[in-house]
Every structure is written in C-alpha cells, then in structure tokens.
ZATOR-38767 format. One line per field, with one value per residue (C-alpha): residue number from 1; residue in one letter; x, y, z. Coordinates in steps of 0.05 Angstrom, whole numbers, always signed. Layout:
REM ZATOR-38767
k <- [NUM_...]
r <- [A_...]
c1 <- [X_...]
c2 <- [Y_...]
c3 <- [Z_...]
END
This chain:
REM ZATOR-38767
k <- [1_2_3_4_5_6_7_8_9_10_11_12_13_14_15_16_17_18_19_20_21_22_23_24_25_26_27_28_29_30_31_32_33_34_35_36_37_38_39_40_41_42_43_44_45_46_47_48_49_50_51_52_53_54_55_56_57_58_59_60_61_62_63_64_65_66_67_68_69_70_71_72_73_74_75_76_77_78_79_80_81_82_83_84_85_86_87_88_89_90_91_92_93_94_95_96_97_98_99_100_101_102_103_104_105_106_107_108_109_110_111_112_113_114_115_116_117_118_119_120_121_122_123_124_125_126_127_128_129_130_131_132_133_134_135_136_137_138_139_140_141_142_143_144_145_146_147_148_149_150_151_152_153_154_155_156_157_158_159_160_161_162_163_164_165_166_167_168_169_170_171_172_173_174_175_176_177_178_179_180_181_182_183_184_185_186_187_188_189_190_191_192_193_194_195_196_197_198_199_200_201_202_203_204_205_206_207_208_209_210_211_212_213_214_215_216_217_218_219_220_221_222_223_224_225_226_227_228_229_230_231_232_233_234_235_236_237_238_239_240_241_242_243_244_245_246_247_248_249_250_251_252_253_254_255_256_257_258_259_260_261_262_263_264_265_266_267_268_269_270_271_272_273_274_275_276_277_278_279_280_281_282_283_284_285_286_287_288_289_290_291_292_293_294_295_296_297_298_299_300_301_302_303_304_305_306_307_308_309_310_311_312_313_314_315_316_317_318_319_320_321_322_323_324_325_326_327_328_329_330_331_332_333_334_335_336_337_338_339_340_341_342_343_344_345_346_347_348_349_350_351_352_353_354_355_356_357_358_359_360_361_362_363_364_365_366_367_368_369_370_371_372_373_374_375_376_377_378_379_380_381_382_383_384_385_386_387_388_389_390_391_392_393_394_395_396_397_398_399_400_401_402_403_404_405_406_407_408_409_410_411_412_413_414_415_416_417_418_419_420_421_422_423_424_425_426_427_428_429]
r <- [M_Y_R_V_G_G_F_K_A_V_L_R_A_S_A_T_A_T_A_V_F_C_V_S_G_P_A_M_A_G_G_F_E_V_R_E_Q_S_S_Y_F_Q_G_M_S_F_A_G_A_A_A_G_G_S_N_L_S_S_I_F_W_N_P_A_A_S_A_Y_V_G_P_G_L_V_T_D_S_S_Y_S_L_I_N_V_K_S_Q_I_N_A_T_G_L_T_G_V_P_P_G_V_D_C_G_T_F_D_C_S_V_G_I_G_G_A_V_L_V_P_A_S_Y_M_A_Y_R_L_D_S_R_T_V_F_A_L_A_M_N_S_Q_F_G_S_S_T_K_P_D_N_R_E_W_I_G_Q_L_H_A_R_S_A_K_L_F_S_I_N_V_N_P_S_M_S_Y_E_V_A_P_G_L_S_V_G_V_G_L_Q_V_Q_L_L_D_L_M_H_L_R_S_A_S_N_L_P_S_P_T_D_V_S_N_T_L_S_G_D_D_I_A_L_G_F_T_A_G_I_N_W_R_P_N_P_G_T_S_I_G_L_G_Y_R_S_S_I_K_H_S_L_D_G_S_L_K_G_P_A_V_G_G_G_S_V_P_I_S_A_D_V_T_T_P_D_K_V_T_L_S_F_A_Q_E_V_S_P_A_F_R_V_M_G_T_V_E_W_T_R_W_S_A_L_G_V_I_P_I_D_P_V_G_L_K_L_D_F_Q_W_H_D_G_W_L_F_A_L_G_G_E_W_N_V_S_P_K_L_A_L_R_A_G_A_A_Y_E_I_S_P_V_Q_D_P_T_E_R_L_V_Q_I_P_D_A_D_R_V_W_V_S_V_G_G_T_Y_R_F_S_E_T_T_A_M_N_F_G_Y_S_H_V_F_V_Q_D_A_T_L_E_R_N_L_T_T_G_T_P_P_T_L_F_A_K_T_S_S_S_V_D_V_F_S_V_G_L_T_M_K_W_G_G_E_P_G_L_K]
c1 <- [+310_+243_+175_+141_+88_+33_+22_-32_-77_-77_-150_-180_-205_-265_-284_-347_-368_-402_-364_-304_-298_-259_-224_-202_-206_-200_-243_-316_-333_-294_-223_-214_-283_-327_-400_-434_-466_-537_-572_-636_-606_-563_-626_-633_-559_-563_-616_-651_-598_-596_-671_-687_-751_-744_-689_-645_-581_-596_-559_-493_-505_-548_-553_-618_-651_-661_-712_-769_-759_-816_-814_-770_-705_-694_-634_-611_-554_-530_-477_-452_-413_-372_-341_-291_-262_-203_-149_-86_-52_+17_+37_+107_+156_+212_+279_+288_+350_+361_+322_+270_+205_+142_+185_+213_+153_+77_+47_-23_-47_-114_-124_-197_-229_-286_-300_-353_-372_-418_-452_-495_-542_-586_-632_-671_-721_-707_-768_-819_-765_-698_-667_-600_-567_-504_-473_-414_-386_-328_-322_-253_-209_-183_-140_-105_-57_-38_-54_+17_+75_+122_+91_+123_+92_+115_+159_+95_+56_+56_+2_-34_-83_-117_-171_-217_-275_-320_-359_-409_-455_-505_-566_-625_-674_-740_-736_-805_-858_-826_-758_-701_-627_-573_-500_-453_-382_-337_-285_-245_-191_-146_-98_-50_-34_+18_+37_+88_+127_+187_+256_+287_+253_+303_+292_+219_+241_+273_+251_+194_+194_+137_+102_+53_+20_-44_-80_-146_-174_-238_-286_-360_-424_-482_-547_-617_-681_-742_-811_-852_-912_-928_-905_-838_-772_-708_-643_-575_-517_-443_-387_-323_-253_-210_-135_-95_-23_-3_+55_+89_+150_+183_+221_+264_+320_+294_+321_+382_+347_+326_+266_+256_+200_+157_+98_+50_-7_-67_-131_-193_-241_-303_-371_-436_-499_-565_-624_-699_-757_-824_-888_-921_-978_-992_-954_-898_-841_-785_-717_-654_-584_-528_-463_-397_-332_-271_-216_-173_-161_-111_-57_+16_+31_+103_+129_+177_+234_+252_+239_+186_+122_+54_+23_-53_-66_-139_-201_-265_-315_-390_-448_-516_-569_-643_-688_-758_-795_-860_-901_-928_-965_-964_-908_-867_-833_-790_-737_-693_-644_-584_-526_-468_-405_-350_-282_-231_-180_-185_-114_-72_-15_-60_-85_-54_-41_-76_-134_-147_-205_-248_-319_-372_-446_-488_-551_-588_-650_-674_-732_-758_-799_-836_-841_-880_-893_-824_-780_-762_-709_-676_-639_-604_-561_-518_-475_-423_-396_-327_-300_-238_-178_-104_-49_+17_+51_+121_+151_+176_+150_+194_+238_+234_+212_+144_+90_+42_-21_-94_-145_-214_-259_-330_-364_-422_-452_-500_-528_-577_-599_-646_-686_-716_-754_-760_-812_-854_-910_-914_-894_-828_-809]
c2 <- [+257_+276_+269_+204_+233_+185_+182_+232_+175_+165_+156_+139_+69_+40_-12_-11_-60_-122_-164_-173_-114_-95_-28_+7_+79_+149_+174_+182_+246_+309_+299_+225_+212_+154_+177_+110_+93_+84_+59_+93_+163_+152_+161_+233_+253_+245_+297_+286_+237_+262_+274_+203_+162_+143_+91_+62_+83_+154_+135_+143_+218_+224_+172_+203_+179_+108_+134_+123_+50_+5_-54_-113_-119_-78_-87_-50_-66_-35_-48_+7_-5_+57_+66_+122_+151_+196_+221_+260_+293_+321_+386_+392_+369_+414_+395_+329_+302_+321_+277_+257_+283_+258_+230_+180_+172_+174_+242_+215_+165_+138_+124_+105_+38_+3_-7_-44_-11_-47_-17_-50_-26_-55_-27_-58_-22_-34_+2_+56_+110_+76_+44_+9_+12_-12_+14_-16_+23_+63_+138_+147_+110_+95_+52_+80_+50_+87_+45_+60_+52_+87_+156_+223_+231_+166_+202_+228_+164_+92_+61_+70_+28_+50_+14_+38_+8_+42_+2_+50_+27_+81_+95_+141_+166_+203_+259_+286_+272_+288_+302_+251_+253_+202_+187_+135_+109_+104_+49_+62_+19_+58_+15_+45_-20_+11_+76_+70_+121_+114_+123_+150_+179_+161_+87_+66_-3_+26_-1_+38_+72_+40_+70_+31_+36_+23_+42_+33_+95_+120_+177_+192_+213_+255_+282_+308_+297_+342_+330_+393_+363_+295_+318_+350_+321_+360_+325_+351_+302_+305_+256_+273_+275_+215_+220_+161_+145_+104_+56_+23_+26_+62_+17_+31_+75_+135_+101_+68_+8_-21_-12_+42_+42_+104_+137_+191_+225_+233_+267_+252_+310_+319_+328_+365_+347_+385_+354_+363_+323_+357_+322_+362_+313_+242_+215_+266_+291_+342_+332_+373_+370_+418_+386_+414_+373_+402_+382_+438_+392_+351_+405_+385_+312_+297_+226_+210_+197_+204_+279_+277_+318_+311_+378_+379_+453_+441_+481_+457_+421_+432_+393_+421_+371_+375_+316_+288_+223_+201_+142_+116_+60_+23_-20_+29_+94_+135_+186_+238_+291_+334_+361_+409_+391_+442_+408_+422_+427_+495_+510_+472_+467_+430_+379_+309_+258_+206_+254_+298_+328_+387_+414_+365_+361_+299_+278_+218_+175_+116_+81_+28_-34_-67_-142_-149_-116_-138_-135_-79_-68_+0_+22_+84_+112_+174_+207_+254_+310_+330_+397_+396_+423_+435_+405_+437_+392_+391_+330_+376_+446_+494_+438_+409_+368_+400_+363_+405_+370_+376_+329_+305_+257_+231_+178_+130_+97_+38_+20_-33_-49_-92_-71_-126_-131_-188_-189_-133_-100_-112_-55_-22_+49]
c3 <- [-184_-215_-184_-201_-244_-234_-161_-171_-185_-111_-97_-162_-152_-181_-132_-94_-49_-56_-103_-146_-194_-255_-261_-324_-345_-316_-258_-273_-236_-219_-194_-181_-153_-173_-179_-190_-123_-148_-211_-187_-182_-242_-284_-259_-259_-183_-173_-106_-83_-10_-3_+17_+11_-62_-59_-4_-40_-16_+49_+13_+12_+74_+130_+154_+90_+117_+168_+120_+101_+122_+171_+153_+115_+51_+5_-57_-103_-168_-221_-266_-330_-346_-414_-417_-481_-466_-514_-499_-557_-540_-573_-544_-492_-465_-437_-474_-507_-581_-629_-578_-607_-640_-695_-645_-600_-610_-591_-584_-533_-508_-434_-434_-420_-386_-312_-272_-207_-157_-96_-42_+13_+67_+121_+179_+222_+296_+322_+301_+301_+292_+230_+223_+153_+119_+55_+17_-42_-70_-72_-104_-152_-221_-265_-326_-377_-441_-502_-528_-479_-527_-523_-511_-441_-412_-361_-332_-333_-357_-315_-249_-207_-144_-107_-51_-12_+38_+90_+122_+179_+201_+244_+232_+283_+274_+326_+307_+254_+187_+217_+221_+235_+219_+234_+208_+209_+147_+144_+82_+49_+1_-38_-89_-123_-169_-202_-258_-299_-346_-317_-381_-442_-497_-485_-479_-456_-394_-327_-295_-228_-188_-128_-84_-15_+24_+88_+125_+160_+192_+179_+191_+157_+184_+157_+167_+129_+134_+106_+119_+82_+50_-19_+0_+23_+37_+55_+76_+82_+100_+86_+125_+98_+115_+129_+103_+119_+59_+74_+15_-29_-87_-134_-195_-221_-183_-119_-149_-178_-111_-65_-13_+40_+34_+69_+45_+82_+37_+59_+17_+8_+50_+16_+30_-10_-8_-45_-51_-79_-93_-114_-169_-178_-153_-214_-222_-178_-190_-156_-149_-118_-102_-80_-56_-52_-16_-65_-37_+23_-17_-22_-27_-8_+13_-1_+55_+60_-14_-17_-72_-68_-102_-117_-117_-120_-137_-126_-93_-139_-149_-178_-197_-218_-236_-254_-254_-242_-275_-250_-317_-283_-215_-244_-285_-268_-316_-298_-333_-310_-326_-286_-292_-255_-241_-241_-186_-242_-275_-298_-350_-300_-250_-300_-297_-351_-308_-293_-353_-315_-338_-329_-352_-369_-351_-389_-361_-368_-327_-294_-246_-261_-203_-212_-147_-80_-57_-119_-167_-220_-230_-292_-316_-372_-374_-426_-398_-442_-417_-438_-483_-445_-447_-404_-384_-333_-303_-271_-216_-210_-249_-277_-348_-382_-387_-426_-467_-492_-510_-479_-500_-463_-460_-417_-425_-363_-363_-295_-269_-198_-157_-96_-52_+13_+62_+118_+146_+108_+33_-12_-29_-11]
END
C-alpha cells in the first residue's frame, strides 16, 4: 500500500469569507498559505500590514490595529483574482513496470489556474478606548488538477481540493495614549473536499484513491500597537496554530475498493508579524514587515487506522517586505512595494506535486480612491516570481516509484476592495 500522494494539499484552500468563492490553482504564498487578505496591503506586498491605522484589514495580522478606527461602523471588503501558472516537467520515474515511461504518458503537466479570494472586515467603537471587530477570511487552502490526467506522476496526484474559512471576532483596548492591545478568537473550518491519486500507473483509466475529511477547531490572535509619536506606528501580531482532527474516509483500491473511515490530526502553523509605518512627510509614508510562519509544526501526520503517514519535514517560512504610500491628492493615494519570501520547502525531497513551492519575490503596485468622506475604493496588483526548482518525491519514504521533475511557476494577483463608514464622525481612517 503506498501513501496517497496528494493529501499534502491538506490546508490549501482558497476560500475566504464573505461569499461564494471559486478555487483553482496552487497555493499563493509559501507552503499552502493564501496571502490575499487585503486589497489595500496587496499594493505594498503587505508591507506595514500589522502596523494598523491605514486600513481595517490590518486586524488579520494584529487585532490591536482596530483601536484607531473612528466612531461608528467601519467595513472593509476585498476580492482578489489570483492567476497561477505552474508547470511540472518530469525527468524520470523509478520503480515502474517496463514500458511505462514518457513514451506512454505525458511527462509535462500544468497545475495552474485562477482563483477568486474574498475577505471581509468590520469594526464598531464601543467607547473611547474599546473597539469590537470581526474578520472573515481564509489563511490556508488550494485546489489543483493537472491539465492532463494521463501523466507520468499520476500516482502522486490527480486532483485535490481543500477549503478553509476563518471567523475571527476580536477586541482592542487603548491602555494608554498611543498604546493599544488586542485579542481575538479564531473559529476555523478546514475541509479537505477530496484528494485523488491513481491506483495503478499502467492504466490511466484506473479508479482513483480518494481521501476526504473536515473539522472545525479554535485558536486565538493577540497583538500590540504602539505609536510613540504622531508619525510612527509599530505593530506586533500573533496568530496561533490550530489543531484539527480531520474525520473522513479513504476510498478506492488502496483499501480494497471500498471505503474506510479515517482520522488525521493536522496542526496549522502559527504566525508572528512585525510591521512599522513611518511618516516621512505629510504626503509620504514608508512601511515594512517581517513575518515568521512556523511550518515546522506540521511534522509527520499519521492517517489512522490505515497506517499511512504524511511527511511534512518543512522548515519555518519568512517574509520581508518594504513599501511606500504617496498621497497624490486628498482623493488619491498611490502605493508600491516589494517582498522576498523564503519558502518552507528547501529540499527537492520535500517538494510536493500539489505544492511545487520555492522562494519567491513579490513586486506590487496599488492605490486608494476616495469617492467621499465615507467611501473609498482600494486596488492592488502583484506579480510573484517563483524560483525554478527540482522535485524528487517518493510515494513512501525510501520506496519507489520516485518522481523526478523540474518545476516553474509565476503568479499574477489583481485585487479590488471597498471601505465604507456608517455613522459617527465623517472621514475614513
């Protein structure tokens, strides 16, 4: 019995919150993370995301950021269209029956596609120091389907769909002038809708092995925001790991052609984000972000009781971003930024067919147009350069067949959002 190769998609959803969404394509950020929670910060490659004060979506990274919204109800929503181009070119496959090679199957396959990711936020000031906020979005997920079913790596993956939603209520409190703290609750749905791989390589029409499962679990967020002077904001935010006990089934030849109940404990990585925003002049600000994600928390995931294991021997991931914002006029602001993201996957033996992840460079532009004192539109565009990499993956560690391949990927992201305010003093923050 071989390991069902695709379950490593477990946590790659592209769902976010507010509405019906479409999912297609590999994960957007390092590992299987979705980094599309804000059209505002998209325009700076997420520089300054946890610093607060610029846009309500900052509460995803730091719940203390809501402390500076004005009186009344403020809402922010964004929609990001992600277009992923990803190609896997197999260079060899060991341990296969005679005659099964690239003459029989296609060695090259595309697993890219397009995905729409929504996110939604709201905040209401309860008193002069206290703000209640609510965020709905997705942090992890993906959906992949090779454009050619009859490819040499089909034992490793045919298709995968995973869906996640986070509902995150939070409170912020100004403990002293310029200093606020925040805490929040994460309610996360993780739904592995299906993960399919071929049961037998010589016949591409063979029935797939299919793995599925879902769970709802809890975590928390916490953060602090400090404004030592009117032109400086520093934010530190933490999103906890969440342990999911996925209950579902494994169907197909791997379990005798029937269906077997399974369970798997999956712990999503926790995240720490440090950001700053510094006013250089009344019209120009510089922003930056350093972010750490503990992908090493995944480890080895047993699938009980079938005796399979998912091996995520990944490293921790890092993001370094720098950007700027220029107020061209009272109605128009322009932004630009760049980021370097260190992938948790650094070795060819760790790289997955469903997640051909590697280090990446972000280049972004964006802006905001204020229609009135209560309504503003945010927009952003990013191109992500993903480093070419190699893949050397066993179905079961130390057991053939081993797939050898080269991977190449790039991503384009188009994002638009709307910020609105009802009641209270006029003017958006």
